[in-house]
C-alpha positions as CSV (number, residue, x, y, z in Angstrom):
1,M,0.1,-0.1,0.0
2,E,2.9,2.3,0.8
3,K,4.5,1.8,-2.7
4,I,1.3,2.6,-4.4
5,S,0.9,5.9,-2.6
6,S,4.5,6.7,-3.1
7,A,4.2,6.1,-6.7
8,F,0.7,8.0,-6.8
9,E,2.7,11.1,-4.8
10,K,5.5,11.0,-7.6
11,V,3.1,11.3,-10.3
12,K,1.3,13.9,-8.7
13,N,4.6,15.8,-8.0
14,H,5.6,15.5,-11.7
15,Q,2.3,16.8,-12.9
16,A,2.6,19.8,-10.6
17,M,6.1,20.4,-12.0
18,E,4.7,20.1,-15.7
19,R,1.9,22.7,-14.9
20,M,4.7,25.1,-13.4
21,K,6.6,24.6,-16.4
22,M,3.8,25.4,-18.5
23,L,3.0,28.4,-16.1
24,V,6.2,29.9,-16.7
25,G,6.5,29.3,-20.3
26,M,9.1,26.6,-20.3
27,D,8.8,23.7,-22.7
28,V,9.3,20.0,-21.2
29,D,12.6,19.6,-23.2
30,E,13.7,23.4,-22.8
31,E,16.1,22.3,-19.9
32,S,18.1,20.0,-22.0
33,A,17.9,22.2,-25.0
34,A,18.9,25.3,-23.2
35,A,22.6,23.5,-22.8
36,T,22.9,22.6,-26.3
37,E,21.5,25.8,-28.0
38,E,23.9,27.7,-30.3
39,S,23.9,31.5,-30.0
40,S,26.3,34.4,-30.9
41,F,26.8,35.3,-27.4
42,A,29.9,33.4,-26.5
43,F,29.8,34.6,-22.8
44,M,26.0,33.8,-22.2
45,D,26.3,30.3,-23.8
46,D,29.1,29.6,-21.3
47,F,27.2,30.8,-18.4
48,N,24.0,28.8,-19.6
49,R,26.1,25.9,-19.9
50,N,27.7,26.2,-16.4
51,C,24.4,27.2,-14.5
52,T,21.8,24.7,-15.6
53,L,19.1,24.6,-13.0
54,S,16.3,22.2,-12.6
55,T,12.8,23.4,-12.6
56,Q,12.3,23.3,-9.0
57,Q,15.7,25.1,-8.2
58,R,14.4,27.6,-10.6
59,I,11.2,28.3,-8.7
60,H,12.8,28.3,-5.5
61,G,15.6,30.8,-6.6
62,F,12.4,32.8,-8.1
63,I,10.6,32.8,-4.7
64,I,13.7,33.8,-2.8
65,C,14.8,36.5,-4.8
66,F,11.2,38.0,-5.2
67,V,10.5,37.7,-1.6
68,A,13.9,39.4,-0.6
69,G,13.1,42.1,-3.4
70,L,9.6,42.9,-1.9
71,T,11.2,43.0,1.6
72,C,13.7,45.6,0.5
73,T,11.1,47.5,-1.1
74,F,8.9,47.5,1.7
75,L,11.6,48.1,4.3
76,S,12.6,51.3,2.2
77,M,9.2,52.7,3.2
78,L,10.5,52.9,6.9
79,V,13.4,55.2,5.9
80,F,11.1,57.2,3.1
81,F,12.2,60.6,4.8
82,N,15.9,59.7,4.4
83,P,15.9,59.9,0.5
84,I,19.6,58.5,0.4
85,K,18.6,55.4,2.4
86,F,15.4,55.2,0.7
87,G,17.1,55.3,-2.8
88,I,19.7,52.5,-1.9
89,T,17.0,49.9,-0.5
90,F,14.4,50.6,-3.1
91,T,16.9,50.3,-5.9
92,L,18.2,47.0,-4.3
93,G,14.7,45.8,-4.0
94,N,14.0,46.5,-7.8
95,L,17.3,44.6,-8.9
96,L,16.2,41.5,-6.7
97,S,13.0,41.5,-8.3
98,I,14.4,41.8,-11.8
99,G,16.7,39.0,-10.8
100,S,14.0,36.7,-9.8
101,T,12.6,36.5,-13.4
102,A,16.0,35.5,-14.4
103,F,15.6,32.5,-12.7
104,L,12.4,31.7,-14.2
105,I,13.3,32.1,-17.8
106,G,17.1,32.3,-17.6
107,P,19.5,35.2,-17.9
108,K,20.1,34.7,-21.5
109,R,16.3,34.8,-22.3
110,Q,15.8,37.5,-19.8
111,V,18.5,39.7,-21.5
112,T,17.0,39.0,-24.9
113,M,13.5,39.9,-24.0
114,M,14.9,43.2,-22.3
115,L,16.9,44.1,-25.6
116,D,13.8,43.4,-27.7
117,P,13.3,46.4,-30.0
118,V,9.9,47.1,-28.3
119,R,11.4,47.2,-24.9
120,I,15.0,48.7,-25.6
121,F,14.0,52.4,-24.6
122,A,12.2,51.5,-21.5
123,T,15.0,49.1,-20.4
124,A,17.7,51.7,-21.0
125,L,15.6,54.2,-18.9
126,Y,14.9,51.9,-16.2
127,L,18.7,50.9,-15.8
128,A,20.1,54.2,-16.3
129,S,17.6,55.7,-13.6
130,M,18.9,52.9,-11.2
131,I,22.4,53.7,-11.8
132,I,21.7,57.3,-11.4
133,A,19.7,56.8,-8.1
134,L,22.8,54.6,-6.8
135,F,25.3,57.3,-7.9
136,C,23.3,60.2,-6.5
137,A,23.0,58.3,-3.4
138,L,26.4,56.8,-2.7
139,Y,28.6,59.4,-4.3
140,V,27.0,62.7,-4.6
141,H,25.0,62.4,-1.5
142,N,22.3,64.9,-2.7
143,K,18.9,64.1,-1.5
144,L,17.2,66.0,-4.2
145,L,18.8,64.2,-7.0
146,T,18.3,61.0,-5.4
147,L,14.7,61.5,-4.9
148,L,14.4,62.6,-8.6
149,A,16.1,59.5,-9.8
150,I,13.9,57.5,-7.7
151,I,10.8,59.1,-9.1
152,L,12.2,58.6,-12.6
153,E,12.9,54.7,-11.7
């Protein structure tokens, strides 16, 4: 009886993982195809070959990064009246949230989607505003410029 329930549990877990793969847009064979796919980005190819994760590891990484990003974003509200600390924690929360989606779809696909012609200007503006916010908060120490960069972000 235990063997039957154990086998049933394995099938149930497998079905749940297949549903999660479909939910995040992964094909069943995508994990094995990602390691052999050819591309012009040699660095990203090496990175993808050395960093293959199972679907369960991707979901765990996504959850951890996303929760850490939300925590940083919510903690930034505690220091809202100090724009420098607010800028640092808010930007860190945004970076962790973006990183969480890279766990789901992979870093190569994330960069490819961000550099899509439709999204390139939004990506450039968003990344520039994060860099400017961190620069103003860490080096310039100007509260007004940091606040403006956070508003732009």
